[in-house]
N, C-alpha and C positions, 0 to 999 in steps of 0.2 A: 188701218191699212188703206182704206179708201177705194181699193180696186174691186171690181166685180169678180166673183168666183162662183164655183158650184156651191149650192147650199150645204152639201155634205162636207165641204172643205172650209167653210167660213168660220166655224167655231163659235158662231153667234147663237147662243142658246138663251131661252127665257129662264128667268129665275125659277128654281125648282123648290117645291115644298115637300115633295114626296120622293124618297129614294128607295130603291129595291134591294139595297145591300143587306137589310135585315139585322143590322147591328143594334143592340139594346142601347138605351140612353146612358147606362153606366159605361158600356164599352166605348161609346162615342165621346163621353166626357174624358175618359182616359186617353183615347186616341188624339183628341184635340190638344190635350196637355202635352203629349209627346211631341206633336207637331209644333207646339209653341216653344218647346225646349230646343228643338232642332233649329227653328227659325223664329226667334222671339223679337218683340219690339224693342229697339234700342234707341234711347234719346240721342239725337244727333249732336247736341251740345256737349255730350260726354266725349265726343271724338273731335278733337281740335284740328286734326289734319285735313279737314274738309271745310270749304268756305261756307259761311252762313248765307241763308237766303236762297239756297238751291232747293227748289220745291221737289224736284225729282229725287234728290238724295234724302230729303226729309221723309218722303213717302217710303222710300226703300228701307230706311233704317227703322221706321215706325211699323212697317208691315210685319205681320205675324202669321205663322203657319196655322194658327188656330182660328183665323178669321174665316167666316163663312164665304164660300162653301167648300173650302179646301179639305177639311176632315171628311166630309161626306163624299167628295169626289175621290179621295184616297180610298175610302172603303168601297166605293162603287167599282173602281178599277180593279181593286184586289179581288173582289168577288167575280167580276166579269172576265178578267183576263189572267189573274194569277193562278199559280199551281194550287190544286185543292189542298194539299198538305200545308202550304204556306198560309192560306186563309184560315185553316183550322188552328194552326200554331199561333198566329197573331191574335185570333179571337180568344184563345185560352189565356194567353199572356195578358191581354187587355182585361179579361175577367179577374185574373189573379191580382192585377194592380189596382182594380177598383175596390178591393177589400183591404183592410188594415193588416190582417195577418199575411195575406199574399204579398203586399208591399214590403212588409218586414222581411219575408223570406227572400225576395229578389233584391231589395235595396239595403238591407242591413240597418246599421245604426244611423244612416243618413235620413231615415224617415222618422227618427225619434224626436220628440219635443219635450221641453221642460214643463209645458203646460198641458192641461187636459185637452184632448184625450190621450196625450203622450205618444201615441203611434198615429201617424198621418197616412191617409191613402196617397197614392202617387199624385193625384190631382191637387192635393192640399199641401204638398211639400213646397218649400221655397225654390225659386228658379235656380239658385246657385247649387242646391243639393240635387235637384233634378238633372242639371247639367253634369255634375260629377257622376251620377248614376249611369248616364248614357256613355260618358267617357270610359267608365269602368267596363261596361258591357261591350263596347266596340272593341275592347282589347281582350275580353275574357275568352280563354281557350278551352275551358272545362265544359260549360254548358253552352255549346255553340248554337243550338237551336234558338236560344234567346238572342244571341248576337245576330243571327240571320233575320229574326223578326224585326229587330230595330233597323237592320240594314234595309229591309223592304220598305218600312215606314219612312225612313229618311229619304230613300230614292223617290218614292211616290209623292211625298210631301213637296220636295223641291221640283219635281217634274210638273206637278199641278200648278204650283206657285208661278213657275216661269213659263208655262205654256198657255195658261188660260187667257182669253181675250174678252174685251167688252164688245158692245154692239157695233163699235167702229173697227173692230179687228185689232185693237191695241192692248198692250199690257203695260200698266204704269211703271213696272219695274224696269222695262227695257230702256227707257231714257236714261236712268241712273247708270246702267251698265254699258251705255253707248251702243245699243243694238237696234238696228233698223232692218225690217224685212226687205229683202233685196228685190224690190219691184221696180222695173225699168218703166218709167212713165212714157217713154217713147215707143214702147212695144205695143202694138195693137193687133189683136187677133179678132176676126169676125166670130161672133157666137155661132154662126152657121158653119164654120170650118170644122167639119167632123169627117176626116178621111175614111173612117170605117162605117159611115152611116148606112150605106146601101146594103151592108151585110150584117148589121148589128141587130140583135134582139135583146133589149134590156128588160129583164123580168121585173125590175122595180116599177116599171110603168105598165106592166101587163096584168091581166086577170086570167082566170081559167078560160073564159069565153074568147078573149082576144088572142091568147097565145096560139091556139090552133090556127087561126087566120094568119097570124104573123109567120108561122112556119110555112103555110101553104103559099103565101105571097113570095117567099124566098125560094120557091121551087122544090120544096121537100115533100116527100110522101108521108102523110100523117094519118093515124087512125086513133079515134078516141074510144076507150073501153071504160064506159061509165061504171059498170058493175065492179071493176077492179080499181077504179079511180086512177087510171093510168092513161097517159098519152104516149102512144108509140110513134116514134119518128125513125124513118129509114134514111141511111146515107151510105156512102162507100167507106168513109173513114171518120171516126170520131177521135178527137184529140182533147185530152184533159189537161188544160193549162195553156197559157198564151205567152209565156216568157221566152227566154233565149232558145229553149228547145222546141216548145210548142209552136211558137211563131214561125220559126224557120221551116219546121215540118209542114205546117199548114200551107205555106207558100209553095213549097216544092210539090206537094201532093195535089193541091188545087190546080197548079200550073200543068200538071201531067194529065189533067182531065178528070180527076176524082171529085166527087161531091163530098165536101169536107164540112164537118161541124166542129167548132172549137168551143169547149165548155170552160168557162172561166168563173171562179168563185167571186172575184172582185168586180168592181164597176168600171165603166169606161169614162175616162176623163181626157180632155184635150188641153192644150197649153193655156187657153183662156180660163179654164176651169180651176187651175191650180191656185192655191192661196199662199203656199210656202210657209204656212203656220204649223208649228210643231204638233200640237195636240190633235187637231182634226186630220192632218196629213198622215201622221203615224197611224191613227185609227182606221183610216180608209185605204191607205196604200200599202200597208205592211201586214204580214201575218201576225195574228193575235194583237193587232193594234200597236205593234212595236214593243209590246210587253211580253217578251218571250225569253226564257232562260233555260239552261240545262237544269235537271232536277235538283242539283246541289246548289243552284244559284250562282255558280262560278262564272259562267259565260253568258253574256247577254247577246242575243242573236237577232240580226236584222235580215228579213227575207221579204221580197216584194209580194204583194197580193192584190193585183189590179190588172187591167188589160195591159199587156206588155210585160207583166211580171217584174223581175229584177231589172230588166233593161229599161224600164220606165223610171226607176228610182236609183239606179246605180250612179257611180261617179265618173262615168264616161270612159274609163280606162280600157284601152285596146292593146293588149300584149299577146303576140302570137305564142302558141305552145312552144316552150323551149326545146331546142333540138335534142338536148341530153335526155329530156323526159320522153320525147317521141321514141328515141332509141331504147330507153328502158321499157316502155310499154310494148314496143314491137319485139324486143329480144327476150326480156325477162318474163313478161306476161304472155309472149307469143301471140300477140294480137297484130296481125299483118296490116290491118287498116292504118295504124299509126306510123308505119314505115313506108307507106305507099305514096306515089305521086298524086293519087286521088285526094288524099288528105291535105297535102301541101297546096294543091289547086283550090281545094275548098276554102282554105284560110284566105287565099287571095280573093276569091269570090265574095266571101263574107265581108272582108274589109272594104271592098268596092261598094257592096250594096248598102252598108251602113255609113258610108262616107267618112272613113278614117283619115284623119290628117295628122301629120307628124310634128308640126310646130305650134307654138303658142306666141301670139303677138305680145300679150301683156300678162305677166304672172301676178298672182295675188300675194298677199302678205306672207302666208305660211310657206309657199313655194319659194319666194324670194329668200326667206331665211334658210331653208334647206339648201338652196343652191349656194348662198354666200358662205354658210358654215362649211360646206364640203370644199368649196374653193379655197377657203382660208386654211383648211387642213391638208390640202393637196389630194383630196379624195375625188374619185370620178362620180359625176352626177349626170344622169341621163334624162333626155326629154322623153315624155310619156305621150304616146299617140292616143288620140281621143276620137270618138264617133260624133264629132261636132266640128264647126268651123274653127279656123285658127284664131278668130276674134272672140271666141266664146269665153265670156267672163262672168259665169254664173256660179255663185257659191252655194246655191240652194237646190241643185239638181236632184238631191236625194228626196225632195218632195215634189218631183216632177219638174220638167224644164218649161217654165212659163214662156220663155223666149221661143220655144219650138225649135231650137238649134240642135239639141241632142237627138240622135236618130235611133231610138229604141225600136223594138219590133212593132210597137203600136203605130209607128210612122214609116215603117219600111216593109218588112216581111208580111205583116198582117194586111197591109194595104194591097200588096201583091196578091195575097190569098183572096181577099174580098173581090178584087178586080177579076178573079177567075171563078167567082161564084161561091166562095166559102161563106159560111154563116157563123157568126160569133155570138154565142149565148152567154150573157153575163148574169151575175148574181145567182149562180147555180153551183151546188156542191155535189161532186161525185160521191155516192154512198157506197156502191159496190159494183164490181165488174160482173157481167153476165157470163158465167162459166158453166159449161156442160161437158158431159163425157164425150171424148173425141171418138167418132165412129169411122174416121177416114183411114184407119190403119197407120196413123202417124206415130212416131216415137214419143210424141207429146201426149200425155194422158188426157189433157183437157183441151177444149176449144173455147175461145172467147168470142162472143157474138155482140158485144156492146157494153153498155154501162147504164146503171140506174142512177138517176140524177134527181136531186131535190132542190127546188127553187127556194131561195132564202127569203123571198117576199111573202108576207102574210096573205097577200091577195091571190096567191096561187096555192091551191091545196092538192092538186094532182101531182103524182110522181111522173117523171119522164123516163121512158124506156127507149134509149137511143140505140138502135140496132145497126151494126156496121160490119163490113167484111174485115176491116182492120181497126183495132183499138190501140191508141197510143197514150200511154201515161206520160205526161210531161209536166207534172205538178210540182217538180222540184225534189231535191234530196231529202227534204223533211216530210213530204206528204205522199210521195209515190210508194215508199215501203208500207206505211200503214194501210193504204188503199189495197195493195196487193195481198197483204197478210189478212186483212179483214174480209177479203173476198175468198179466202180459202187456200191461197198458195203457201207452199211449205218450204221452198228452197232456203237452206240455212243462211245463204248470203244476203237475203232480203233484210234490210234494216241494219246490217252489220257494216263494218268498214267505213263508218261515217267520218269524214274529215271536215274540219271547220276553219282551217287557216287562222288559228288563234292569234289575237292581237293584244299587245300591251302598248301603252302610250307614255311618252315623256313630254314634259312641257317646259317652256321657257317664257319668262315675262320680259317684254320689250316696251318700256313706258313710252308715252307720246314724245318725250324729249329725244328719243332715238328716231331722228328724222330720216335715217337711211332707208327704212322700210315703210313704204306708204300703205295706207289703208288699215283695215281691221282683219282679225282672224277669220271672220265669216265671209269675206269678200273675195272674189276672183275664182277662177277655175279650181275645182277641189284638188285634183291631182294633175300636175303638169310636169313634175320632176320626180325622180326617184334615185335612191342610192342603194347599191347592192353591197351587203356585208359578206365578204368572201373569206374562205379559209386559205391556208397556205397552198392548198392543191387547187385553188380557183373554184372550189365548190361554193355555191351561194348558200350562206347560212341563214340570212334574213334579208328582207326587203324593207327599206325605210321610205315611207311616203307620208303624205299629209292627209288628215281626215276632214270631213265635214262635222262640225260640232256646234250644234245650236245651243242657246242658253239652257234649255231644259235638259239636253243630253249632258252638257257640261256639269250641271248641278247634280245629276245622277252619279256621274263618275267621280266627282271631287271627293276626297276623303274628308270626313267631318271630325275636326279636332275640338272645335268649340263653336258656339253660336256666332260669336263676333268674327272668328277666323273665316267662317263660311261666307259671311256677308262681304268680308274684305276680299276673299277670293273672287266672288262674283263681280265686284267692282273692277277687277283687273281682267275680266273676261275678254273684252274686245281686243286687247293687246297681248293676250297669252297665246303663243303659238304652240301647236301640238304636232308631234311627229309620231307616226304609228310604226310599230315593228311587226311585220307579218312573217310567219314561218310556214314552210311546207311541213305540216305535222306528219310524223311517222306514227305517233300514237293515234288512236281512233276511238270512236264511240259507236253508239247504236241509237236507232229510232224505229221502234216497232209498233208503238201506239202513238197516235197523233198528240203532239204536245209533250211527249215524254222523251226527252233527249238527254243522252249522257255522253261524256267525252273524257278521255284521260290522256294527258301529255306523256310522251316517252322521255327518258333521261336526255336523249339528244335534242328533243324539242326544247327542253328547259335550258340547255346549254346555248342553243341558238337564240332563244329569246333573250337570254342574259347578254349575249354578245351584241344583239341588235339594240337592246335597250341602252346599254352603256355607250354604244356608238352614237345613238340618237342624242344622248345628253352631251357628248363631246361636241357634236355638230351645233347644238343650241348655244353652248358656251362660246364656241369659236365664232358664231354669228353675232355675239354681243349681248346675250341675255344677261339681265342683272340678277336673275334668280332662276334656277332650274329645279326640276323635281319629277317625281313619279306620282301615280295615283294610289300608292300603297296606303293602307289604312292608318299608318302612323304619320301620314303627311310628309313623307320623306322629301327633303329639299335642301338646297344650299345656296347661300348668297355668293355671287360670282365676282364682285368687285375686289380687285387685288388678290384674287386666289392664285396660288402657285400651281404648277403642274402636279407637284407631289400631293398637295391638298386635294386637288380634283381627283387624282387617281385613288386616293384613300377613300374619298366619298364614293367613287364608282365601285370600289371593292365591296361596298355595302348594298349595291344594287343587284337584285336577283328577281326572278319571277316567283313571287310568293304564291302560296296555295289560295284556295277560295275561303269564304267566310265559314264554311262547315268544317274546315280543317282544324286539327288540334294544335294550331299555332297562334301566337299572339298577333302577328302581323299577317294581313291577308290582302287580297286585291280582287278587282273585277276584270275579267277578260272580255274581249269583244269578238264577234264573228259576223262578217258580211258575206262570206263565201261558204257554201255547204255542198259537199260532193261525195260520191263514192258509195252510197248506201244501197245501190242495186247494181253493183259493178259488173262490167262485161268480163266474160271469161271464156277460155277455150273449151271448157266443159262445165257441167252443172256443179262440180265440186269447187271450181275456181270462181264461178260467177253466177249471178242471178239471170243474166241474159247472154245470148251468144253474140258473135261478131256482127250480126245483122240487127242487134237490139231486140231480138225476139226472146220472149220468156222460154226457159228450158222446159217449163211445165205446161204452158197453154199456147196452142197454135193460134195465130192471129192477134196475139197480145204483144205489144212492143213498148219499150221504154226509150224515151228520147229527151233526156234532160241531164243535169249534172250528176245524177245518181249513177249513171253508167260508167263514169270515169274510173279507171282502175285504181287510182290513188290520188292524193292531193296534187295540185298543179304547181303550187309555189308562187304563182303570180296571179293577178286578177284574171279569172277564168272565162270571161264572156266570149272571147274569140274561140277558145277551146270548145266550149259548150255548143256554140252556134256551128262551128265547123264539123263537129261530131254529129250533130243533129242533121246537118246538110247531107253528109255521107249516108247516114242511116236511112233518112227519108227517101233519098234517091234509090236505095236498094228496095225499100218498101214499095215505091212507085213501080219499079221494074217488075217486082213480084206480082203485084196486082194486075199489071198489064198482061203478063203471061197467063195469069189465072183467067182473066176475062177473054183473052183470045182463044184459050183452049175450051 
């Protein structure tokens, strides 16, 4: 890559000899063999459709998933990031396949040989037979846990292969697939440009001794209780989380004169720190290192986990809360906030503060295709507003905006907060809220007086007890409910009503010979155009947009039909356009324990996804794709040259939103989610919601929620503006309440 970046984001690691995954040598041998089956070495001369002498292609075809350190890295990620049951399941299957009897039970006659010892272990089987076994199990609907295990290994093997970099920040496979990290050589940021510096305390650079001094220097009251091994810190407001909700709340409350501490689990990075590399960026900027799924493995979930939260890594989309939704929330849910002038004004304030622009000077490859396909079909396509300049042409903002153009909370609201005396404490995880019996005669049984925090750095052994007049949980729809529940709150709405805006993708291949569309799939603004799929009553059924899809993410999502097909798909990566179908899910899920997420689609969700997915394919065909398809496990696709309208519609009739890999169906698929909301919803009473219209817990006085979890339902569009506007209104109310309390 050649550019300087933060060490944590460089991906440059020394060769390791010791791993902590704990897999036995027999398990590792079997795992390496499975990885080799998924991604084997293929002699280039066998494939005459590629020119000889291309070193990059030669490497790509010869590369194998069994080469070190890929299997060890797969095992390491599985143990560190995967679901516990997934790790247990995979290890059991690896142990079974490391024996002859176990291999026979899972592979049948394919492991038999005419020569002694007649039954082969999986690692001793021929490649052809191993490949047939995997093809069989990816389709198997009876023992679905085995299918899920192979799915996990396939995903992690390709993820590691396509995301690992050498000491120069390069991956030798990237040249073959025509991928280049989007680093603008003309962009120059001073290493000293750290807008939050005067208010930041980064625990990874602190010790027990220095931390007390750092707090004192920031104007905070601190007391060390050595016998309890606790550092007590006093402030007016403590906010847990620094994303769209927490960042806005911090700015509003600090500006009102309150002494604010923001607790953030992630680290602080500035534009010059970002590397835009898959592996380290996902590891450092996302919840669970970007390896987060629902418990059934059906939905892969992306959620920011850094200073700025989701706003630091989102795709810049700024869509105001739809009027029809505001009416629904105000009338059906009886939440007057959403029908007020105050909320409409808040949306304008938010858009102004984060620099929302309506136009795009130059669209990237995928958005060109979306626009062209819609125009050819006579469909309406809309410009998408972004919190960046009109010239913003960055296709890697999901790994932080290295150009510094995108205005997340780390470059806007948190700067305002710090300028008014707020302190941001990074690398710290909230363990539990401090709740006590309420003696004020309030209708709320409990009173919240702060939060217990643990630093993630090994250099700090003390717990932090941050005491405050108001405590705000803003750690997102996936983490706020587990924090409240583990602290002892019982409201049944906490952790329920989780909405994910489930996503399915359609793809279309546009070879280089199609010169109408310039560039590659990973270049240009991520989302600058959108198409709404509407019903006959003008109700929006689905939203079609374009995604950011790096090589590693592409490899994870691609269906595996055969080893050679997988490599062929990867070689088409740069000119394969994807369109995402997002629906406002009426079905819902729950998250009551950290990392344990469930979700179920309603029948209407499935119908809307089907309508969106089919429309996306029509758009790709109309734009001139030579081949289109979905990511369903059977590799569903069709060649487009000479195809008639009838043939296309017959193909589209076979397109539907399949279930996940754990379903009792032969064909399955992976869903995605980048928006999570509703899991601590606002309600007019404690039966309807976890918090009231002021964002305050129905159970604990002084405890507020100010993030996407308070939203009454799914939004149906990218929710950043909705979250920030809601947080703005709620934090204004909290500020007024604190002022009244202080004056009395």
